[in-house]
C-alpha positions as CSV (number, residue, x, y, z in Angstrom):
1,X,101.6,104.4,108.7
2,X,99.2,106.8,110.6
3,X,99.2,109.2,107.6
4,X,98.7,106.4,105.1
5,X,95.6,105.0,106.9
6,X,94.2,108.1,108.6
7,X,90.5,108.7,108.6
8,X,89.5,105.4,107.1
9,X,90.1,106.8,103.6
10,X,91.8,105.1,100.7
11,X,95.5,105.1,101.7
12,X,97.7,107.5,99.9
13,X,100.0,105.4,97.7
14,X,103.0,107.7,97.9
15,X,102.8,107.6,101.7
16,X,102.5,103.8,101.6
17,X,105.6,103.5,99.5
18,X,107.5,105.5,102.0
19,X,106.1,103.6,104.9
20,X,107.1,100.3,103.2
21,X,110.6,101.6,102.5
22,X,111.2,102.5,106.2
23,X,109.6,99.3,107.6
24,X,111.7,97.1,105.2
25,X,114.8,99.1,106.1
26,X,114.1,98.5,109.8
27,X,113.9,94.8,109.2
28,X,116.7,94.4,106.8
29,X,119.1,96.5,108.9
30,X,118.8,94.1,111.8
31,X,122.1,92.3,112.0
32,X,120.3,88.9,112.5
33,X,118.4,89.3,109.3
34,X,114.6,88.9,108.8
35,X,114.5,85.7,110.8
36,X,115.6,87.5,114.0
37,X,114.1,90.9,113.3
38,X,112.1,92.8,115.8
39,X,108.5,91.4,115.7
40,X,107.0,94.9,115.8
41,X,109.0,95.9,112.7
42,X,107.8,92.8,110.8
43,X,104.2,93.5,112.0
44,X,104.5,97.1,110.7
45,X,105.8,95.9,107.4
46,X,102.9,93.4,107.3
47,X,100.4,96.2,108.0
48,X,101.8,98.2,105.1
49,X,101.4,95.2,102.9
50,X,97.8,94.8,104.0
51,X,97.0,98.4,103.1
52,X,98.6,97.7,99.7
53,X,96.4,94.7,99.4
54,X,99.4,92.4,99.1
55,X,97.8,89.8,101.3
56,X,100.1,86.9,100.7
57,X,103.2,88.9,101.6
58,X,101.4,90.4,104.6
59,X,100.6,86.8,105.9
60,X,104.2,85.7,105.3
61,X,105.5,88.7,107.3
62,X,103.1,88.1,110.2
63,X,103.9,84.4,110.2
64,X,107.7,85.2,110.3
65,X,107.3,87.5,113.3
66,X,108.7,85.6,116.3
67,X,106.4,85.5,119.3
């Protein structure tokens, strides 16, 4: 994530794809599923979606993060 958004530049799409892959993997590998996933993992995945300008999915992920 840091590499994808470093320096306020346009995010590198290849790095964003990799960041999304690992964030999704962290959420999906949780034995309780997305509903019980670590809030930080959901937030990280949501941040990737924001950088990809997929705002609806980012909002859904942030809303799904338990507080």
